[in-house]
N, CA and C atoms as an extended XYZ file, in Angstrom:
324
Properties=species:S:1:pos:R:3:atomname:S:1:resname:S:1:resid:I:1 pbc="F F F"
N       -25.609       -0.590        8.780 N   VAL     1
C       -24.823        0.474        9.097 CA  VAL     1
C       -23.595        0.541        8.804 C   VAL     1
N       -22.685       -0.234        8.795 N   SER     2
C       -21.439       -0.026        8.096 CA  SER     2
C       -20.879       -0.317        7.048 C   SER     2
N       -22.178       -1.059        6.128 N   ILE     3
C       -22.264       -0.892        4.755 CA  ILE     3
C       -22.632        0.468        4.084 C   ILE     3
N       -23.685        0.762        4.674 N   LEU     4
C       -24.190        2.248        4.283 CA  LEU     4
C       -22.579        3.319        4.317 C   LEU     4
N       -22.109        2.856        5.827 N   PHE     5
C       -20.828        4.029        5.871 CA  PHE     5
C       -19.711        3.793        4.598 C   PHE     5
N       -19.879        2.508        4.121 N   THR     6
C       -18.818        2.190        3.439 CA  THR     6
C       -19.108        3.017        1.968 C   THR     6
N       -20.007        2.647        1.454 N   LEU     7
C       -20.658        3.208        0.529 CA  LEU     7
C       -20.570        4.672        0.290 C   LEU     7
N       -20.811        4.998        1.361 N   ILE     8
C       -20.746        6.703        1.581 CA  ILE     8
C       -19.312        7.353        1.198 C   ILE     8
N       -18.449        6.535        2.052 N   PHE     9
C       -17.118        6.836        2.166 CA  PHE     9
C       -16.386        6.320        0.697 C   PHE     9
N       -16.604        5.592       -0.345 N   MET    10
C       -16.494        5.319       -1.249 CA  MET    10
C       -16.961        6.413       -2.360 C   MET    10
N       -18.304        6.623       -2.279 N   GLU    11
C       -18.607        7.810       -2.977 CA  GLU    11
C       -17.908        9.261       -3.037 C   GLU    11
N       -17.526        9.089       -1.781 N   VAL    12
C       -16.648       11.140       -1.232 CA  VAL    12
C       -15.572       10.606       -2.049 C   VAL    12
N       -14.678        9.343       -1.688 N   MET    13
C       -13.722        9.183       -2.334 CA  MET    13
C       -13.668        9.386       -3.830 C   MET    13
N       -14.644        8.986       -4.520 N   ALA    14
C       -14.685        9.070       -5.867 CA  ALA    14
C       -14.810       10.290       -6.213 C   ALA    14
N       -15.883       11.075       -5.549 N   LEU    15
C       -15.744       12.507       -5.879 CA  LEU    15
C       -14.719       13.483       -5.503 C   LEU    15
N       -13.880       13.102       -4.335 N   ASN    16
C       -12.431       13.872       -4.762 CA  ASN    16
C       -11.431       13.803       -5.830 C   ASN    16
N       -11.430       12.027       -6.417 N   ALA    17
C       -10.705       11.698       -7.169 CA  ALA    17
C       -11.363       12.475       -8.505 C   ALA    17
N       -12.071       12.695       -8.687 N   SER    18
C       -13.009       13.167       -9.820 CA  SER    18
C       -12.738       14.883       -9.928 C   SER    18
N       -12.772       15.428       -8.606 N   ARG    19
C       -12.527       17.021       -8.562 CA  ARG    19
C       -11.205       17.318       -9.083 C   ARG    19
N       -10.024       16.365       -8.431 N   ASN    20
C        -8.888       16.598       -8.937 CA  ASN    20
C        -8.213       16.315      -10.022 C   ASN    20
N        -9.274       15.347      -10.750 N   GLN    21
C        -8.728       15.175      -12.350 CA  GLN    21
C        -9.135       16.495      -12.794 C   GLN    21
N       -10.477       17.263      -12.508 N   ARG    22
C       -10.850       18.119      -13.009 CA  ARG    22
C       -10.108       19.437      -13.159 C   ARG    22
N        -9.623       19.673      -11.708 N   TYR    23
C        -8.501       20.586      -11.600 CA  TYR    23
C        -6.997       20.099      -12.493 C   TYR    23
N        -6.518       19.337      -12.690 N   GLU    24
C        -5.123       18.815      -13.425 CA  GLU    24
C        -5.491       19.195      -14.878 C   GLU    24
N        -6.836       18.504      -15.189 N   ASN    25
C        -7.324       18.833      -16.536 CA  ASN    25
C        -7.581       20.258      -16.944 C   ASN    25
N        -8.008       21.118      -16.014 N   ILE    26
C        -7.955       22.744      -16.337 CA  ILE    26
C        -6.866       23.142      -16.206 C   ILE    26
N        -5.543       22.690      -15.346 N   ALA    27
C        -4.436       23.367      -15.610 CA  ALA    27
C        -3.516       22.922      -16.628 C   ALA    27
N        -3.871       21.749      -17.222 N   TYR    28
C        -3.054       21.143      -18.457 CA  TYR    28
C        -3.549       21.888      -19.363 C   TYR    28
N        -5.112       22.496      -19.685 N   HIS    29
C        -5.895       22.760      -20.925 CA  HIS    29
C        -5.178       24.418      -20.611 C   HIS    29
N        -4.827       24.946      -19.784 N   SER    30
C        -4.439       26.220      -19.461 CA  SER    30
C        -3.068       26.499      -20.141 C   SER    30
N        -1.957       25.368      -19.625 N   ALA    31
C        -0.594       25.510      -19.488 CA  ALA    31
C        -0.367       25.066      -21.084 C   ALA    31
N        -1.318       24.641      -21.995 N   ASN    32
C        -1.053       24.283      -23.556 CA  ASN    32
C        -1.517       25.099      -24.074 C   ASN    32
N        -2.461       25.879      -23.666 N   LYS    33
C        -2.966       27.031      -24.548 CA  LYS    33
C        -1.836       28.182      -24.391 C   LYS    33
N        -0.808       28.331      -23.138 N   LYS    34
C        -0.217       29.408      -23.291 CA  LYS    34
C         1.285       28.871      -24.298 C   LYS    34
N         1.616       27.677      -23.880 N   MET    35
C         2.450       27.148      -25.117 CA  MET    35
C         2.148       27.100      -26.285 C   MET    35
N         1.027       27.223      -26.786 N   GLU    36
C         0.337       27.492      -28.364 CA  GLU    36
C         0.634       28.828      -28.664 C   GLU    36
N         0.352       29.679      -27.893 N   THR    37
C         0.808       30.981      -27.920 CA  THR    37
C         2.099       31.057      -27.919 C   THR    37
N         3.131       30.895      -27.476 N   LEU    38
C         4.300       31.052      -27.238 CA  LEU    38
C         4.957       30.413      -28.678 C   LEU    38
N         3.988       28.912      -29.082 N   ARG    39
C         4.842       28.731      -30.381 CA  ARG    39
C         4.760       29.758      -31.469 C   ARG    39
N         3.830       30.587      -31.435 N   ALA    40
C         3.502       31.199      -32.503 CA  ALA    40
C         4.598       32.740      -32.570 C   ALA    40
N         5.099       32.626      -31.769 N   ILE    41
C         6.197       33.875      -31.239 CA  ILE    41
C         7.789       33.042      -32.259 C   ILE    41
N         8.526       34.299      -32.519 N   THR    42
C         9.634       33.869      -33.402 CA  THR    42
C        10.545       33.930      -32.290 C   THR    42
N        11.498       32.847      -32.363 N   ILE    43
C        12.397       32.578      -30.979 CA  ILE    43
C        13.365       33.987      -30.447 C   ILE    43
N        13.558       34.723      -31.045 N   ASP    44
C        13.887       36.003      -31.028 CA  ASP    44
C        13.527       37.055      -30.348 C   ASP    44
N        11.665       36.894      -30.513 N   SER    45
C        10.885       37.808      -29.586 CA  SER    45
C        10.372       37.315      -28.917 C   SER    45
N        10.894       36.000      -28.214 N   LEU    46
C        10.146       35.454      -26.946 CA  LEU    46
C        10.496       35.961      -25.663 C   LEU    46
N         9.578       36.414      -24.931 N   PRO    47
C        10.300       37.028      -23.394 CA  PRO    47
C        10.826       35.799      -22.874 C   PRO    47
N        11.428       36.774      -21.911 N   ALA    48
C        12.193       35.356      -20.773 CA  ALA    48
C        11.333       35.018      -19.876 C   ALA    48
N        10.264       35.710      -19.641 N   SER    49
C         9.477       34.945      -18.774 CA  SER    49
C         8.336       35.991      -18.561 C   SER    49
N         6.894       35.246      -17.876 N   GLY    50
C         5.552       35.616      -17.543 CA  GLY    50
C         4.603       35.083      -16.721 C   GLY    50
N         3.201       35.558      -16.956 N   THR    51
C         2.324       34.906      -16.197 CA  THR    51
C         1.494       34.433      -17.260 C   THR    51
N         0.588       33.692      -16.834 N   ILE    52
C        -0.377       33.068      -17.438 CA  ILE    52
C        -2.062       33.795      -17.056 C   ILE    52
N        -2.506       34.361      -18.237 N   SER    53
C        -3.632       35.254      -17.969 CA  SER    53
C        -4.721       34.240      -18.351 C   SER    53
N        -5.417       33.574      -17.733 N   ASP    54
C        -6.186       32.554      -18.435 CA  ASP    54
C        -7.659       32.351      -17.248 C   ASP    54
N        -8.843       32.917      -18.214 N   SER    55
C        -9.676       32.666      -17.179 CA  SER    55
C       -10.349       31.348      -16.336 C   SER    55
N        -9.846       30.625      -16.859 N   GLN    56
C       -10.280       29.070      -16.561 CA  GLN    56
C        -9.336       28.790      -15.560 C   GLN    56
N        -8.086       29.130      -15.179 N   LEU    57
C        -7.738       29.265      -13.382 CA  LEU    57
C        -8.228       29.373      -12.730 C   LEU    57
N        -9.552       30.627      -12.804 N   SER    58
C       -10.305       30.995      -11.699 CA  SER    58
C       -11.028       29.638      -11.265 C   SER    58
N       -11.002       28.832      -11.909 N   GLN    59
C       -11.898       27.531      -11.796 CA  GLN    59
C       -11.254       26.659      -10.804 C   GLN    59
N        -9.662       26.477      -10.835 N   ILE    60
C        -9.119       25.881       -9.755 CA  ILE    60
C        -8.844       26.668       -8.716 C   ILE    60
N        -8.459       26.173       -7.254 N   PRO    61
C        -8.274       26.713       -6.272 CA  PRO    61
C        -6.784       27.515       -5.966 C   PRO    61
N        -6.895       28.676       -5.771 N   SER    62
C        -5.529       29.414       -5.916 CA  SER    62
C        -4.799       29.034       -7.142 C   SER    62
N        -5.098       28.965       -8.358 N   GLY    63
C        -4.491       28.865       -9.792 CA  GLY    63
C        -3.985       30.096      -10.383 C   GLY    63
N        -2.944       29.710      -10.348 N   SER    64
C        -1.871       30.722      -11.206 CA  SER    64
C        -0.997       29.861      -12.232 C   SER    64
N        -0.283       30.842      -13.260 N   GLY    65
C         0.406       30.372      -13.709 CA  GLY    65
C         1.622       31.017      -14.458 C   GLY    65
N         2.700       30.211      -14.743 N   SER    66
C         3.898       31.579      -15.428 CA  SER    66
C         4.602       30.701      -16.490 C   SER    66
N         5.553       31.222      -17.289 N   PHE    67
C         6.378       30.457      -18.299 CA  PHE    67
C         7.869       31.072      -17.751 C   PHE    67
N         8.769       30.377      -18.372 N   THR    68
C        10.198       31.176      -18.519 CA  THR    68
C        10.676       30.468      -19.713 C   THR    68
N        11.773       31.077      -20.595 N   VAL    69
C        12.405       30.835      -21.505 CA  VAL    69
C        13.540       30.933      -21.180 C   VAL    69
N        14.537       29.688      -21.030 N   THR    70
C        15.543       29.654      -20.689 CA  THR    70
C        16.998       29.280      -22.121 C   THR    70
N        18.061       29.562      -22.085 N   ASP    71
C        18.905       28.960      -23.093 CA  ASP    71
C        19.224       27.748      -22.931 C   ASP    71
N        18.979       26.567      -23.798 N   TYR    72
C        19.303       25.381      -23.380 CA  TYR    72
C        20.325       24.768      -23.734 C   TYR    72
N        21.104       24.200      -22.420 N   ALA    73
C        22.417       24.146      -22.309 CA  ALA    73
C        22.734       23.153      -22.973 C   ALA    73
N        24.265       23.877      -23.537 N   GLY    74
C        25.144       23.142      -24.538 CA  GLY    74
C        24.495       23.496      -25.950 C   GLY    74
N        23.489       23.635      -26.059 N   PHE    75
C        23.363       23.934      -27.736 CA  PHE    75
C        23.146       25.620      -28.122 C   PHE    75
N        23.789       25.977      -28.648 N   THR    76
C        23.536       27.405      -29.446 CA  THR    76
C        22.465       27.845      -30.086 C   THR    76
N        21.565       28.785      -29.965 N   GLY    77
C        20.641       29.245      -30.552 CA  GLY    77
C        19.339       28.374      -30.227 C   GLY    77
N        19.283       27.323      -29.198 N   ILE    78
C        18.000       26.554      -28.883 CA  ILE    78
C        17.506       27.360      -27.573 C   ILE    78
N        16.298       27.493      -27.385 N   LYS    79
C        15.929       27.729      -25.838 CA  LYS    79
C        14.704       26.584      -25.296 C   LYS    79
N        14.677       26.258      -24.169 N   GLU    80
C        13.717       25.839      -23.845 CA  GLU    80
C        12.955       26.575      -22.838 C   GLU    80
N        11.314       26.442      -23.191 N   ILE    81
C        10.267       26.894      -22.604 CA  ILE    81
C         9.264       26.063      -21.642 C   ILE    81
N         9.068       26.667      -20.608 N   THR    82
C         8.415       25.596      -19.413 CA  THR    82
C         7.726       26.676      -19.315 C   THR    82
N         6.220       25.832      -19.172 N   VAL    83
C         5.173       26.617      -18.732 CA  VAL    83
C         4.370       25.903      -17.448 C   VAL    83
N         4.506       26.530      -16.559 N   THR    84
C         3.842       25.729      -15.189 CA  THR    84
C         2.437       26.549      -14.778 C   THR    84
N         1.420       25.270      -14.327 N   VAL    85
C         0.615       25.875      -13.730 CA  VAL    85
C         0.358       25.210      -12.283 C   VAL    85
N         0.013       26.092      -11.346 N   ILE    86
C        -0.019       25.879       -9.916 CA  ILE    86
C        -0.964       26.124       -9.162 C   ILE    86
N        -1.508       24.917       -8.381 N   TRP    87
C        -2.920       25.390       -7.488 CA  TRP    87
C        -3.034       24.566       -5.812 C   TRP    87
N        -3.535       24.804       -5.352 N   ASN    88
C        -3.432       24.677       -3.663 CA  ASN    88
C        -4.834       24.155       -3.748 C   ASN    88
N        -5.419       22.803       -3.625 N   ASP    89
C        -6.514       22.341       -2.939 CA  ASP    89
C        -6.154       21.436       -1.342 C   ASP    89
N        -5.756       22.290       -0.795 N   GLY    90
C        -5.216       21.302        0.485 CA  GLY    90
C        -3.867       21.060        0.648 C   GLY    90
N        -3.136       20.761       -0.697 N   SER    91
C        -1.998       20.270       -1.125 CA  SER    91
C        -1.562       20.976       -1.850 C   SER    91
N         0.043       21.461       -2.412 N   SER    92
C         0.266       21.754       -3.298 CA  SER    92
C         0.441       21.054       -4.765 C   SER    92
N        -0.261       21.343       -5.754 N   LYS    93
C        -0.167       20.399       -6.754 CA  LYS    93
C         0.616       21.445       -8.183 C   LYS    93
N         1.016       20.550       -9.165 N   SER    94
C         1.262       21.571      -10.265 CA  SER    94
C         1.194       20.742      -11.913 C   SER    94
N         1.297       21.570      -12.619 N   VAL    95
C         1.342       20.988      -14.428 CA  VAL    95
C         2.379       21.338      -14.754 C   VAL    95
N         3.523       20.991      -15.362 N   ILE    96
C         4.499       21.288      -16.187 CA  ILE    96
C         5.040       20.659      -17.285 C   ILE    96
N         4.967       21.793      -18.507 N   ILE    97
C         5.268       21.281      -19.769 CA  ILE    97
C         6.156       22.222      -20.389 C   ILE    97
N         7.245       21.235      -20.987 N   LYS    98
C         8.270       21.994      -21.858 CA  LYS    98
C         8.161       21.596      -23.135 C   LYS    98
N         9.068       22.319      -23.606 N   THR    99
C         9.504       22.402      -25.454 CA  THR    99
C        10.433       23.055      -25.528 C   THR    99
N        11.354       22.682      -26.590 N   LEU   100
C        12.130       23.540      -27.074 CA  LEU   100
C        11.873       24.519      -28.217 C   LEU   100
N        12.931       25.588      -28.308 N   ALA   101
C        12.497       26.552      -29.521 CA  ALA   101
C        13.942       26.688      -30.122 C   ALA   101
N        13.657       26.626      -31.838 N   GLY   102
C        14.858       27.129      -32.205 CA  GLY   102
C        14.803       27.788      -33.553 C   GLY   102
N        15.835       28.421      -34.038 N   SER   103
C        15.275       29.302      -35.406 CA  SER   103
C        14.696       28.737      -36.305 C   SER   103
N        14.775       27.753      -36.231 N   GLY   104
C        13.812       26.633      -37.584 CA  GLY   104
C        12.600       26.363      -37.256 C   GLY   104
N        12.294       26.808      -35.841 N   GLY   105
C        10.848       26.475      -35.455 CA  GLY   105
C        10.904       25.609      -33.878 C   GLY   105
N        10.011       25.108      -33.490 N   ILE   106
C         9.451       24.696      -32.553 CA  ILE   106
C         9.274       23.579      -32.166 C   ILE   106
N         9.843       22.704      -31.515 N   ASN   107
C         9.705       21.163      -31.805 CA  ASN   107
C         8.819       20.930      -30.231 C   ASN   107
N         7.897       20.267      -30.287 N   PRO   108
C         7.413       19.818      -29.011 CA  PRO   108
C         7.869       18.580      -28.472 C   PRO   108
């Protein structure tokens, strides 16, 4: 009985880990897709902030995303783009990716 219980417990833990990895993967891909969209915009046309409208976010519990564009401290003409996807599957989780944008292009 204890061996069976141990095997069931290990299976449940493996399923939870797999589910959590799937959520993180979806969040990363949604954030990356938004970052690629922002990379296609010239620095002067970048909005200061916004939300992510990606149908994949509905696949993670309470999934939502946003981005901000701010001046990069200490450097004129450079912006920092931050894309964040958050979700809650019993505890709050997030994926955050950042890049810099300048008039010469965007550097990941």
